[in-house]
PDB file of N, CA, C and O in Angstrom:
ATOM      1  N   MET A   1     167.463  46.892 220.669  1.00  0.00           N
ATOM      2  CA  MET A   1     167.958  48.133 220.215  1.00  0.00           C
ATOM      3  C   MET A   1     167.188  49.177 220.029  1.00  0.00           C
ATOM      4  O   MET A   1     166.104  48.852 219.545  1.00  0.00           O
ATOM      5  N   ALA A   2     167.359  50.762 220.295  1.00  0.00           N
ATOM      6  CA  ALA A   2     167.033  51.685 220.045  1.00  0.00           C
ATOM      7  C   ALA A   2     167.001  52.117 218.668  1.00  0.00           C
ATOM      8  O   ALA A   2     168.036  51.861 218.054  1.00  0.00           O
ATOM      9  N   ARG A   3     165.803  52.891 217.807  1.00  0.00           N
ATOM     10  CA  ARG A   3     165.632  53.016 216.126  1.00  0.00           C
ATOM     11  C   ARG A   3     167.248  54.136 216.310  1.00  0.00           C
ATOM     12  O   ARG A   3     167.135  54.286 217.526  1.00  0.00           O
ATOM     13  N   PRO A   4     168.065  54.643 216.086  1.00  0.00           N
ATOM     14  CA  PRO A   4     168.901  55.289 215.330  1.00  0.00           C
ATOM     15  C   PRO A   4     168.104  56.306 214.584  1.00  0.00           C
ATOM     16  O   PRO A   4     166.886  56.161 214.488  1.00  0.00           O
ATOM     17  N   THR A   5     169.123  58.006 213.695  1.00  0.00           N
ATOM     18  CA  THR A   5     168.724  58.884 213.533  1.00  0.00           C
ATOM     19  C   THR A   5     169.967  58.403 212.564  1.00  0.00           C
ATOM     20  O   THR A   5     171.173  58.226 212.739  1.00  0.00           O
ATOM     21  N   LEU A   6     168.796  58.246 211.131  1.00  0.00           N
ATOM     22  CA  LEU A   6     169.900  58.249 209.443  1.00  0.00           C
ATOM     23  C   LEU A   6     170.469  59.600 209.001  1.00  0.00           C
ATOM     24  O   LEU A   6     169.815  60.514 209.504  1.00  0.00           O
ATOM     25  N   GLY A   7     171.423  60.006 208.265  1.00  0.00           N
ATOM     26  CA  GLY A   7     171.195  60.812 207.576  1.00  0.00           C
ATOM     27  C   GLY A   7     172.387  60.512 206.824  1.00  0.00           C
ATOM     28  O   GLY A   7     173.088  59.500 206.845  1.00  0.00           O
ATOM     29  N   TRP A   8     172.458  61.265 206.352  1.00  0.00           N
ATOM     30  CA  TRP A   8     173.666  61.542 204.647  1.00  0.00           C
ATOM     31  C   TRP A   8     174.663  62.812 205.338  1.00  0.00           C
ATOM     32  O   TRP A   8     174.301  63.684 206.128  1.00  0.00           O
ATOM     33  N   SER A   9     175.903  62.607 204.807  1.00  0.00           N
ATOM     34  CA  SER A   9     176.946  63.905 205.400  1.00  0.00           C
ATOM     35  C   SER A   9     176.690  64.844 204.537  1.00  0.00           C
ATOM     36  O   SER A   9     175.980  64.854 203.531  1.00  0.00           O
ATOM     37  N   ARG A  10     177.371  65.668 205.055  1.00  0.00           N
ATOM     38  CA  ARG A  10     177.055  67.175 203.840  1.00  0.00           C
ATOM     39  C   ARG A  10     178.500  66.917 203.589  1.00  0.00           C
ATOM     40  O   ARG A  10     178.754  68.082 203.894  1.00  0.00           O
ATOM     41  N   GLN A  11     179.420  66.535 203.367  1.00  0.00           N
ATOM     42  CA  GLN A  11     180.179  66.893 202.709  1.00  0.00           C
ATOM     43  C   GLN A  11     180.280  64.923 202.089  1.00  0.00           C
ATOM     44  O   GLN A  11     179.845  64.028 202.814  1.00  0.00           O
ATOM     45  N   PRO A  12     180.931  64.626 200.663  1.00  0.00           N
ATOM     46  CA  PRO A  12     181.325  63.375 200.385  1.00  0.00           C
ATOM     47  C   PRO A  12     182.376  62.761 201.055  1.00  0.00           C
ATOM     48  O   PRO A  12     182.595  63.511 202.006  1.00  0.00           O
ATOM     49  N   SER A  13     182.989  62.023 201.096  1.00  0.00           N
ATOM     50  CA  SER A  13     184.045  61.379 201.503  1.00  0.00           C
ATOM     51  C   SER A  13     184.005  60.265 201.683  1.00  0.00           C
ATOM     52  O   SER A  13     183.344  59.577 202.461  1.00  0.00           O
ATOM     53  N   ARG A  14     185.323  59.864 200.351  1.00  0.00           N
ATOM     54  CA  ARG A  14     185.513  58.628 200.351  1.00  0.00           C
ATOM     55  C   ARG A  14     186.372  57.640 201.229  1.00  0.00           C
ATOM     56  O   ARG A  14     186.697  56.556 200.745  1.00  0.00           O
ATOM     57  N   THR A  15     186.755  57.995 202.533  1.00  0.00           N
ATOM     58  CA  THR A  15     187.523  57.712 203.556  1.00  0.00           C
ATOM     59  C   THR A  15     186.370  57.176 204.322  1.00  0.00           C
ATOM     60  O   THR A  15     185.976  56.011 204.252  1.00  0.00           O
ATOM     61  N   LEU A  16     185.592  58.604 205.443  1.00  0.00           N
ATOM     62  CA  LEU A  16     185.007  57.569 206.261  1.00  0.00           C
ATOM     63  C   LEU A  16     183.462  57.771 205.160  1.00  0.00           C
ATOM     64  O   LEU A  16     182.759  58.626 204.622  1.00  0.00           O
ATOM     65  N   LEU A  17     183.650  56.022 205.376  1.00  0.00           N
ATOM     66  CA  LEU A  17     182.234  55.595 204.321  1.00  0.00           C
ATOM     67  C   LEU A  17     180.772  56.359 205.558  1.00  0.00           C
ATOM     68  O   LEU A  17     179.870  57.130 205.231  1.00  0.00           O
ATOM     69  N   GLY A  18     181.042  55.794 206.876  1.00  0.00           N
ATOM     70  CA  GLY A  18     180.161  56.146 207.766  1.00  0.00           C
ATOM     71  C   GLY A  18     180.956  56.217 209.166  1.00  0.00           C
ATOM     72  O   GLY A  18     182.131  56.085 209.506  1.00  0.00           O
ATOM     73  N   HIS A  19     179.369  56.573 210.001  1.00  0.00           N
ATOM     74  CA  HIS A  19     179.902  56.879 211.134  1.00  0.00           C
ATOM     75  C   HIS A  19     178.481  56.359 211.977  1.00  0.00           C
ATOM     76  O   HIS A  19     177.387  56.299 211.414  1.00  0.00           O
ATOM     77  N   TYR A  20     178.775  55.864 213.952  1.00  0.00           N
ATOM     78  CA  TYR A  20     177.619  55.789 214.228  1.00  0.00           C
ATOM     79  C   TYR A  20     178.436  57.202 215.432  1.00  0.00           C
ATOM     80  O   TYR A  20     179.622  57.369 215.716  1.00  0.00           O
ATOM     81  N   ASP A  21     177.244  57.954 215.859  1.00  0.00           N
ATOM     82  CA  ASP A  21     177.397  58.119 217.245  1.00  0.00           C
ATOM     83  C   ASP A  21     176.313  58.759 218.281  1.00  0.00           C
ATOM     84  O   ASP A  21     175.518  59.656 218.559  1.00  0.00           O
ATOM     85  N   PRO A  22     176.953  57.546 218.612  1.00  0.00           N
ATOM     86  CA  PRO A  22     175.978  56.897 220.330  1.00  0.00           C
ATOM     87  C   PRO A  22     175.258  58.298 220.967  1.00  0.00           C
ATOM     88  O   PRO A  22     174.045  58.261 221.178  1.00  0.00           O
ATOM     89  N   SER A  23     176.253  59.908 221.360  1.00  0.00           N
ATOM     90  CA  SER A  23     175.790  60.237 221.680  1.00  0.00           C
ATOM     91  C   SER A  23     174.898  61.162 221.353  1.00  0.00           C
ATOM     92  O   SER A  23     174.537  61.999 222.180  1.00  0.00           O
ATOM     93  N   HIS A  24     174.349  61.126 219.894  1.00  0.00           N
ATOM     94  CA  HIS A  24     172.601  61.355 219.176  1.00  0.00           C
ATOM     95  C   HIS A  24     172.254  60.238 219.037  1.00  0.00           C
ATOM     96  O   HIS A  24     171.291  60.213 219.803  1.00  0.00           O
ATOM     97  N   ASN A  25     172.340  59.061 218.528  1.00  0.00           N
ATOM     98  CA  ASN A  25     171.595  58.023 218.246  1.00  0.00           C
ATOM     99  C   ASN A  25     171.991  58.126 217.051  1.00  0.00           C
ATOM    100  O   ASN A  25     171.041  58.635 216.456  1.00  0.00           O
ATOM    101  N   THR A  26     172.860  57.943 216.301  1.00  0.00           N
ATOM    102  CA  THR A  26     172.644  58.810 214.698  1.00  0.00           C
ATOM    103  C   THR A  26     173.733  58.333 213.740  1.00  0.00           C
ATOM    104  O   THR A  26     174.948  58.528 213.764  1.00  0.00           O
ATOM    105  N   ILE A  27     172.979  57.672 212.913  1.00  0.00           N
ATOM    106  CA  ILE A  27     174.134  56.491 211.306  1.00  0.00           C
ATOM    107  C   ILE A  27     174.044  57.952 210.815  1.00  0.00           C
ATOM    108  O   ILE A  27     173.119  58.719 211.079  1.00  0.00           O
ATOM    109  N   VAL A  28     175.363  58.293 209.906  1.00  0.00           N
ATOM    110  CA  VAL A  28     175.892  58.902 209.135  1.00  0.00           C
ATOM    111  C   VAL A  28     176.543  58.393 207.981  1.00  0.00           C
ATOM    112  O   VAL A  28     177.629  57.817 208.048  1.00  0.00           O
ATOM    113  N   ILE A  29     175.829  58.612 206.768  1.00  0.00           N
ATOM    114  CA  ILE A  29     176.044  57.402 205.601  1.00  0.00           C
ATOM    115  C   ILE A  29     177.689  58.793 204.577  1.00  0.00           C
ATOM    116  O   ILE A  29     177.381  59.860 205.107  1.00  0.00           O
ATOM    117  N   SER A  30     178.235  58.943 204.158  1.00  0.00           N
ATOM    118  CA  SER A  30     179.135  59.291 202.947  1.00  0.00           C
ATOM    119  C   SER A  30     178.079  59.828 202.077  1.00  0.00           C
ATOM    120  O   SER A  30     177.604  58.966 201.337  1.00  0.00           O
ATOM    121  N   ARG A  31     177.752  60.587 201.995  1.00  0.00           N
ATOM    122  CA  ARG A  31     178.055  61.877 200.917  1.00  0.00           C
ATOM    123  C   ARG A  31     177.915  60.998 199.486  1.00  0.00           C
ATOM    124  O   ARG A  31     176.953  60.837 198.736  1.00  0.00           O
ATOM    125  N   ALA A  32     179.521  60.422 199.433  1.00  0.00           N
ATOM    126  CA  ALA A  32     179.678  59.670 198.067  1.00  0.00           C
ATOM    127  C   ALA A  32     179.129  58.247 198.017  1.00  0.00           C
ATOM    128  O   ALA A  32     179.603  57.478 197.180  1.00  0.00           O
ATOM    129  N   LEU A  33     178.093  57.802 198.909  1.00  0.00           N
ATOM    130  CA  LEU A  33     177.390  56.589 198.331  1.00  0.00           C
ATOM    131  C   LEU A  33     176.362  57.112 197.748  1.00  0.00           C
ATOM    132  O   LEU A  33     175.875  56.227 197.045  1.00  0.00           O
ATOM    133  N   ASP A  34     175.476  58.534 197.613  1.00  0.00           N
ATOM    134  CA  ASP A  34     174.091  58.988 197.375  1.00  0.00           C
ATOM    135  C   ASP A  34     174.170  59.114 196.250  1.00  0.00           C
ATOM    136  O   ASP A  34     173.601  60.042 195.674  1.00  0.00           O
ATOM    137  N   ARG A  35     175.097  57.967 195.454  1.00  0.00           N
ATOM    138  CA  ARG A  35     174.622  58.083 193.617  1.00  0.00           C
ATOM    139  C   ARG A  35     174.145  57.679 192.975  1.00  0.00           C
ATOM    140  O   ARG A  35     175.164  57.131 192.557  1.00  0.00           O
ATOM    141  N   ALA A  36     173.123  57.188 192.075  1.00  0.00           N
ATOM    142  CA  ALA A  36     173.327  56.200 191.489  1.00  0.00           C
ATOM    143  C   ALA A  36     173.700  55.512 190.828  1.00  0.00           C
ATOM    144  O   ALA A  36     173.041  54.742 190.129  1.00  0.00           O
ATOM    145  N   ASP A  37     175.291  55.658 190.906  1.00  0.00           N
ATOM    146  CA  ASP A  37     176.277  54.054 189.979  1.00  0.00           C
ATOM    147  C   ASP A  37     176.570  53.755 191.438  1.00  0.00           C
ATOM    148  O   ASP A  37     177.630  53.163 191.640  1.00  0.00           O
ATOM    149  N   VAL A  38     175.752  54.084 192.592  1.00  0.00           N
ATOM    150  CA  VAL A  38     176.399  53.143 194.069  1.00  0.00           C
ATOM    151  C   VAL A  38     175.433  51.982 193.545  1.00  0.00           C
ATOM    152  O   VAL A  38     174.412  52.002 192.857  1.00  0.00           O
ATOM    153  N   PRO A  39     176.311  50.773 194.264  1.00  0.00           N
ATOM    154  CA  PRO A  39     175.282  49.459 194.659  1.00  0.00           C
ATOM    155  C   PRO A  39     174.723  49.297 195.199  1.00  0.00           C
ATOM    156  O   PRO A  39     175.284  49.106 196.279  1.00  0.00           O
ATOM    157  N   ARG A  40     173.389  49.169 195.298  1.00  0.00           N
ATOM    158  CA  ARG A  40     172.461  49.079 196.830  1.00  0.00           C
ATOM    159  C   ARG A  40     173.840  48.050 197.497  1.00  0.00           C
ATOM    160  O   ARG A  40     174.555  49.014 197.768  1.00  0.00           O
ATOM    161  N   LEU A  41     174.357  47.308 197.766  1.00  0.00           N
ATOM    162  CA  LEU A  41     173.991  45.642 198.205  1.00  0.00           C
ATOM    163  C   LEU A  41     176.327  46.695 198.958  1.00  0.00           C
ATOM    164  O   LEU A  41     177.182  46.153 199.658  1.00  0.00           O
ATOM    165  N   ALA A  42     176.351  47.832 198.451  1.00  0.00           N
ATOM    166  CA  ALA A  42     177.225  48.662 198.778  1.00  0.00           C
ATOM    167  C   ALA A  42     177.200  49.027 200.068  1.00  0.00           C
ATOM    168  O   ALA A  42     177.956  48.667 200.970  1.00  0.00           O
ATOM    169  N   VAL A  43     175.483  50.410 200.136  1.00  0.00           N
ATOM    170  CA  VAL A  43     175.079  50.778 200.653  1.00  0.00           C
ATOM    171  C   VAL A  43     174.425  50.295 202.004  1.00  0.00           C
ATOM    172  O   VAL A  43     174.548  50.859 203.091  1.00  0.00           O
ATOM    173  N   GLU A  44     173.800  49.295 201.773  1.00  0.00           N
ATOM    174  CA  GLU A  44     173.327  47.961 202.930  1.00  0.00           C
ATOM    175  C   GLU A  44     174.550  47.631 203.673  1.00  0.00           C
ATOM    176  O   GLU A  44     174.678  47.641 204.897  1.00  0.00           O
ATOM    177  N   TYR A  45     175.436  47.338 202.787  1.00  0.00           N
ATOM    178  CA  TYR A  45     177.063  46.400 203.674  1.00  0.00           C
ATOM    179  C   TYR A  45     176.823  47.615 205.135  1.00  0.00           C
ATOM    180  O   TYR A  45     176.333  47.360 206.236  1.00  0.00           O
ATOM    181  N   VAL A  46     177.491  49.233 204.504  1.00  0.00           N
ATOM    182  CA  VAL A  46     177.637  50.288 205.570  1.00  0.00           C
ATOM    183  C   VAL A  46     176.653  49.978 206.172  1.00  0.00           C
ATOM    184  O   VAL A  46     176.697  49.277 207.183  1.00  0.00           O
ATOM    185  N   MET A  47     175.998  50.261 205.862  1.00  0.00           N
ATOM    186  CA  MET A  47     174.999  50.478 207.613  1.00  0.00           C
ATOM    187  C   MET A  47     174.417  49.459 208.088  1.00  0.00           C
ATOM    188  O   MET A  47     173.819  49.659 209.146  1.00  0.00           O
ATOM    189  N   TYR A  48     174.386  48.454 207.679  1.00  0.00           N
ATOM    190  CA  TYR A  48     174.393  46.988 208.805  1.00  0.00           C
ATOM    191  C   TYR A  48     175.807  47.389 209.524  1.00  0.00           C
ATOM    192  O   TYR A  48     175.674  48.073 210.539  1.00  0.00           O
ATOM    193  N   HIS A  49     177.771  46.901 208.958  1.00  0.00           N
ATOM    194  CA  HIS A  49     178.699  47.921 209.512  1.00  0.00           C
ATOM    195  C   HIS A  49     178.112  49.105 210.800  1.00  0.00           C
ATOM    196  O   HIS A  49     178.434  49.081 211.988  1.00  0.00           O
ATOM    197  N   GLU A  50     177.519  49.730 210.369  1.00  0.00           N
ATOM    198  CA  GLU A  50     177.036  51.150 211.605  1.00  0.00           C
ATOM    199  C   GLU A  50     176.500  51.058 212.154  1.00  0.00           C
ATOM    200  O   GLU A  50     176.643  51.786 213.136  1.00  0.00           O
ATOM    201  N   MET A  51     174.999  49.844 212.154  1.00  0.00           N
ATOM    202  CA  MET A  51     174.631  48.913 212.327  1.00  0.00           C
ATOM    203  C   MET A  51     174.637  48.090 214.182  1.00  0.00           C
ATOM    204  O   MET A  51     173.956  47.951 215.198  1.00  0.00           O
ATOM    205  N   LEU A  52     175.757  47.815 213.647  1.00  0.00           N
ATOM    206  CA  LEU A  52     176.609  46.728 214.760  1.00  0.00           C
ATOM    207  C   LEU A  52     176.856  47.756 215.643  1.00  0.00           C
ATOM    208  O   LEU A  52     176.161  47.972 216.637  1.00  0.00           O
ATOM    209  N   HIS A  53     177.974  48.500 215.264  1.00  0.00           N
ATOM    210  CA  HIS A  53     177.573  49.652 216.863  1.00  0.00           C
ATOM    211  C   HIS A  53     177.622  49.990 217.371  1.00  0.00           C
ATOM    212  O   HIS A  53     178.472  50.610 218.010  1.00  0.00           O
ATOM    213  N   LEU A  54     175.629  49.525 217.407  1.00  0.00           N
ATOM    214  CA  LEU A  54     174.433  49.684 218.299  1.00  0.00           C
ATOM    215  C   LEU A  54     175.002  48.800 218.957  1.00  0.00           C
ATOM    216  O   LEU A  54     175.761  49.084 219.884  1.00  0.00           O
ATOM    217  N   ARG A  55     174.730  47.545 218.585  1.00  0.00           N
ATOM    218  CA  ARG A  55     174.918  46.658 219.354  1.00  0.00           C
ATOM    219  C   ARG A  55     176.145  45.644 220.401  1.00  0.00           C
ATOM    220  O   ARG A  55     176.078  44.843 221.332  1.00  0.00           O
ATOM    221  N   HIS A  56     177.595  46.523 219.241  1.00  0.00           N
ATOM    222  CA  HIS A  56     178.872  46.360 220.635  1.00  0.00           C
ATOM    223  C   HIS A  56     179.180  47.254 220.457  1.00  0.00           C
ATOM    224  O   HIS A  56     179.757  47.286 219.370  1.00  0.00           O
ATOM    225  N   PRO A  57     179.139  48.593 221.154  1.00  0.00           N
ATOM    226  CA  PRO A  57     179.464  49.737 222.455  1.00  0.00           C
ATOM    227  C   PRO A  57     181.175  49.274 221.279  1.00  0.00           C
ATOM    228  O   PRO A  57     181.459  48.362 220.503  1.00  0.00           O
ATOM    229  N   ALA A  58     182.065  50.854 221.933  1.00  0.00           N
ATOM    230  CA  ALA A  58     183.051  50.515 222.129  1.00  0.00           C
ATOM    231  C   ALA A  58     183.589  49.998 223.461  1.00  0.00           C
ATOM    232  O   ALA A  58     183.053  50.168 224.556  1.00  0.00           O
ATOM    233  N   GLU A  59     184.689  49.362 223.222  1.00  0.00           N
ATOM    234  CA  GLU A  59     185.207  49.146 224.815  1.00  0.00           C
ATOM    235  C   GLU A  59     186.802  49.840 225.384  1.00  0.00           C
ATOM    236  O   GLU A  59     187.887  49.850 224.802  1.00  0.00           O
ATOM    237  N   HIS A  60     186.440  50.344 226.639  1.00  0.00           N
ATOM    238  CA  HIS A  60     188.185  50.548 226.479  1.00  0.00           C
ATOM    239  C   HIS A  60     188.691  49.890 227.334  1.00  0.00           C
ATOM    240  O   HIS A  60     188.017  49.649 228.336  1.00  0.00           O
ATOM    241  N   ARG A  61     190.214  49.315 227.217  1.00  0.00           N
ATOM    242  CA  ARG A  61     191.263  48.801 227.157  1.00  0.00           C
ATOM    243  C   ARG A  61     192.236  49.462 227.380  1.00  0.00           C
ATOM    244  O   ARG A  61     192.883  49.583 226.339  1.00  0.00           O
ATOM    245  N   SER A  62     193.037  50.350 228.846  1.00  0.00           N
ATOM    246  CA  SER A  62     193.611  50.342 228.987  1.00  0.00           C
ATOM    247  C   SER A  62     193.578  52.110 228.512  1.00  0.00           C
ATOM    248  O   SER A  62     192.853  53.054 228.825  1.00  0.00           O
ATOM    249  N   VAL A  63     194.351  52.001 227.924  1.00  0.00           N
ATOM    250  CA  VAL A  63     194.258  54.018 227.596  1.00  0.00           C
ATOM    251  C   VAL A  63     193.122  53.942 225.739  1.00  0.00           C
ATOM    252  O   VAL A  63     192.169  54.576 225.288  1.00  0.00           O
ATOM    253  N   ARG A  64     194.134  52.617 225.180  1.00  0.00           N
ATOM    254  CA  ARG A  64     192.984  52.230 223.741  1.00  0.00           C
ATOM    255  C   ARG A  64     191.708  52.203 224.146  1.00  0.00           C
ATOM    256  O   ARG A  64     191.348  51.930 225.291  1.00  0.00           O
ATOM    257  N   ARG A  65     190.670  52.612 222.808  1.00  0.00           N
ATOM    258  CA  ARG A  65     189.936  52.091 222.566  1.00  0.00           C
ATOM    259  C   ARG A  65     189.113  51.237 221.841  1.00  0.00           C
ATOM    260  O   ARG A  65     188.148  51.794 221.318  1.00  0.00           O
ATOM    261  N   CYS A  66     189.223  50.055 221.665  1.00  0.00           N
ATOM    262  CA  CYS A  66     188.541  49.431 220.730  1.00  0.00           C
ATOM    263  C   CYS A  66     187.408  49.115 220.378  1.00  0.00           C
ATOM    264  O   CYS A  66     186.608  48.360 220.930  1.00  0.00           O
ATOM    265  N   VAL A  67     187.267  50.083 218.816  1.00  0.00           N
ATOM    266  CA  VAL A  67     185.684  49.920 219.148  1.00  0.00           C
ATOM    267  C   VAL A  67     184.986  48.715 218.200  1.00  0.00           C
ATOM    268  O   VAL A  67     183.812  48.424 218.428  1.00  0.00           O
ATOM    269  N   HIS A  68     186.073  47.690 216.629  1.00  0.00           N
ATOM    270  CA  HIS A  68     186.024  47.287 216.378  1.00  0.00           C
ATOM    271  C   HIS A  68     186.212  45.673 216.948  1.00  0.00           C
ATOM    272  O   HIS A  68     186.890  44.985 216.185  1.00  0.00           O
ATOM    273  N   THR A  69     185.758  45.043 218.054  1.00  0.00           N
ATOM    274  CA  THR A  69     185.801  43.797 218.591  1.00  0.00           C
ATOM    275  C   THR A  69     185.621  42.798 218.467  1.00  0.00           C
ATOM    276  O   THR A  69     184.801  42.383 217.648  1.00  0.00           O
ATOM    277  N   ARG A  70     186.306  42.054 219.218  1.00  0.00           N
ATOM    278  CA  ARG A  70     186.823  40.340 218.372  1.00  0.00           C
ATOM    279  C   ARG A  70     185.104  39.907 217.809  1.00  0.00           C
ATOM    280  O   ARG A  70     184.924  39.401 216.701  1.00  0.00           O
ATOM    281  N   ALA A  71     183.829  40.242 218.883  1.00  0.00           N
ATOM    282  CA  ALA A  71     182.510  39.826 218.545  1.00  0.00           C
ATOM    283  C   ALA A  71     181.571  40.847 217.625  1.00  0.00           C
ATOM    284  O   ALA A  71     180.759  40.386 216.822  1.00  0.00           O
ATOM    285  N   PHE A  72     181.729  42.059 217.788  1.00  0.00           N
ATOM    286  CA  PHE A  72     181.782  42.867 216.217  1.00  0.00           C
ATOM    287  C   PHE A  72     182.447  42.271 215.155  1.00  0.00           C
ATOM    288  O   PHE A  72     181.702  42.477 214.197  1.00  0.00           O
ATOM    289  N   LYS A  73     183.406  41.656 214.767  1.00  0.00           N
ATOM    290  CA  LYS A  73     183.406  41.313 213.961  1.00  0.00           C
ATOM    291  C   LYS A  73     183.361  39.963 213.769  1.00  0.00           C
ATOM    292  O   LYS A  73     183.470  39.509 212.630  1.00  0.00           O
ATOM    293  N   GLU A  74     183.249  39.412 214.510  1.00  0.00           N
ATOM    294  CA  GLU A  74     182.632  37.678 214.020  1.00  0.00           C
ATOM    295  C   GLU A  74     181.457  38.078 213.601  1.00  0.00           C
ATOM    296  O   GLU A  74     181.448  37.901 212.382  1.00  0.00           O
ATOM    297  N   GLU A  75     179.671  38.875 214.229  1.00  0.00           N
ATOM    298  CA  GLU A  75     178.779  39.491 214.151  1.00  0.00           C
ATOM    299  C   GLU A  75     179.065  40.107 212.082  1.00  0.00           C
ATOM    300  O   GLU A  75     178.598  39.797 210.986  1.00  0.00           O
ATOM    301  N   GLU A  76     180.059  41.045 212.614  1.00  0.00           N
ATOM    302  CA  GLU A  76     179.718  41.655 210.890  1.00  0.00           C
ATOM    303  C   GLU A  76     179.930  39.975 209.432  1.00  0.00           C
ATOM    304  O   GLU A  76     179.305  39.688 208.411  1.00  0.00           O
ATOM    305  N   LYS A  77     181.225  39.268 210.227  1.00  0.00           N
ATOM    306  CA  LYS A  77     181.188  38.207 209.448  1.00  0.00           C
ATOM    307  C   LYS A  77     179.734  37.249 208.624  1.00  0.00           C
ATOM    308  O   LYS A  77     179.726  36.354 207.779  1.00  0.00           O
ATOM    309  N   ARG A  78     179.194  37.605 208.989  1.00  0.00           N
ATOM    310  CA  ARG A  78     177.557  37.501 208.973  1.00  0.00           C
ATOM    311  C   ARG A  78     176.608  37.587 207.906  1.00  0.00           C
ATOM    312  O   ARG A  78     175.801  36.774 207.455  1.00  0.00           O
ATOM    313  N   PHE A  79     177.044  39.366 207.459  1.00  0.00           N
ATOM    314  CA  PHE A  79     176.395  39.566 206.121  1.00  0.00           C
ATOM    315  C   PHE A  79     176.357  38.758 204.905  1.00  0.00           C
ATOM    316  O   PHE A  79     177.321  38.101 204.513  1.00  0.00           O
ATOM    317  N   PRO A  80     175.070  38.825 204.233  1.00  0.00           N
ATOM    318  CA  PRO A  80     174.892  38.215 203.090  1.00  0.00           C
ATOM    319  C   PRO A  80     176.156  38.771 202.260  1.00  0.00           C
ATOM    320  O   PRO A  80     176.028  39.988 202.122  1.00  0.00           O
ATOM    321  N   LEU A  81     177.335  38.282 201.662  1.00  0.00           N
ATOM    322  CA  LEU A  81     177.657  38.708 200.508  1.00  0.00           C
ATOM    323  C   LEU A  81     178.540  39.910 200.936  1.00  0.00           C
ATOM    324  O   LEU A  81     178.391  41.017 200.419  1.00  0.00           O
ATOM    325  N   LEU A  82     179.619  39.618 202.057  1.00  0.00           N
ATOM    326  CA  LEU A  82     180.132  40.040 202.375  1.00  0.00           C
ATOM    327  C   LEU A  82     180.969  40.717 201.449  1.00  0.00           C
ATOM    328  O   LEU A  82     180.780  41.910 201.214  1.00  0.00           O
ATOM    329  N   ARG A  83     182.050  39.946 200.797  1.00  0.00           N
ATOM    330  CA  ARG A  83     183.489  40.437 200.472  1.00  0.00           C
ATOM    331  C   ARG A  83     182.544  40.852 199.097  1.00  0.00           C
ATOM    332  O   ARG A  83     183.225  41.713 198.541  1.00  0.00           O
ATOM    333  N   GLU A  84     181.490  40.678 198.414  1.00  0.00           N
ATOM    334  CA  GLU A  84     181.407  41.585 196.879  1.00  0.00           C
ATOM    335  C   GLU A  84     181.194  42.724 197.369  1.00  0.00           C
ATOM    336  O   GLU A  84     181.815  43.681 196.907  1.00  0.00           O
ATOM    337  N   ALA A  85     180.213  42.914 198.488  1.00  0.00           N
ATOM    338  CA  ALA A  85     180.233  44.520 199.567  1.00  0.00           C
ATOM    339  C   ALA A  85     181.234  44.973 199.433  1.00  0.00           C
ATOM    340  O   ALA A  85     181.264  46.133 199.022  1.00  0.00           O
ATOM    341  N   LYS A  86     182.140  44.474 199.636  1.00  0.00           N
ATOM    342  CA  LYS A  86     183.420  45.173 200.364  1.00  0.00           C
ATOM    343  C   LYS A  86     183.841  45.214 198.934  1.00  0.00           C
ATOM    344  O   LYS A  86     183.716  46.330 198.430  1.00  0.00           O
ATOM    345  N   ALA A  87     184.173  44.552 198.379  1.00  0.00           N
ATOM    346  CA  ALA A  87     184.660  44.858 195.802  1.00  0.00           C
ATOM    347  C   ALA A  87     184.085  45.862 195.771  1.00  0.00           C
ATOM    348  O   ALA A  87     184.711  46.881 195.480  1.00  0.00           O
ATOM    349  N   LEU A  88     182.519  45.930 196.098  1.00  0.00           N
ATOM    350  CA  LEU A  88     182.001  46.532 195.511  1.00  0.00           C
ATOM    351  C   LEU A  88     182.039  48.345 195.821  1.00  0.00           C
ATOM    352  O   LEU A  88     181.688  49.281 195.102  1.00  0.00           O
ATOM    353  N   LEU A  89     182.707  48.303 197.402  1.00  0.00           N
ATOM    354  CA  LEU A  89     183.481  49.316 197.754  1.00  0.00           C
ATOM    355  C   LEU A  89     184.183  50.419 197.449  1.00  0.00           C
ATOM    356  O   LEU A  89     183.981  51.632 197.404  1.00  0.00           O
ATOM    357  N   ARG A  90     185.413  49.374 197.172  1.00  0.00           N
ATOM    358  CA  ARG A  90     186.768  49.624 196.155  1.00  0.00           C
ATOM    359  C   ARG A  90     186.400  50.048 195.107  1.00  0.00           C
ATOM    360  O   ARG A  90     186.944  51.107 194.793  1.00  0.00           O
ATOM    361  N   ARG A  91     185.437  49.521 194.173  1.00  0.00           N
ATOM    362  CA  ARG A  91     185.288  50.481 193.262  1.00  0.00           C
ATOM    363  C   ARG A  91     184.471  51.400 192.932  1.00  0.00           C
ATOM    364  O   ARG A  91     184.616  52.240 192.043  1.00  0.00           O
ATOM    365  N   VAL A  92     183.572  51.252 193.663  1.00  0.00           N
ATOM    366  CA  VAL A  92     183.062  52.953 193.779  1.00  0.00           C
ATOM    367  C   VAL A  92     183.582  54.333 194.911  1.00  0.00           C
ATOM    368  O   VAL A  92     182.820  55.293 194.800  1.00  0.00           O
ATOM    369  N   VAL A  93     184.430  54.493 195.674  1.00  0.00           N
ATOM    370  CA  VAL A  93     184.818  55.115 196.301  1.00  0.00           C
ATOM    371  C   VAL A  93     186.134  55.364 195.994  1.00  0.00           C
ATOM    372  O   VAL A  93     186.794  56.137 196.687  1.00  0.00           O
TER     373      VAL A  93
END
């Protein structure tokens, strides 16, 4: 996989915690997670999720664009401590 550029968003967002921009090969993480009280596991999970977008690009099905394919979701389940990470994100954002 190509190594993406990493960065923080300009503004903190509690709804968009991260995104992958394939045209610039960049992962941007919400500035809302750039705080000392945000557990490392939460940020690691968001990074893992966004990196999966490199491995599993969006698919176009008729007029719909599917960014979280079945293969994407299956691989996402392999993240260690997935439930804990998602619970942490619900608490900190």
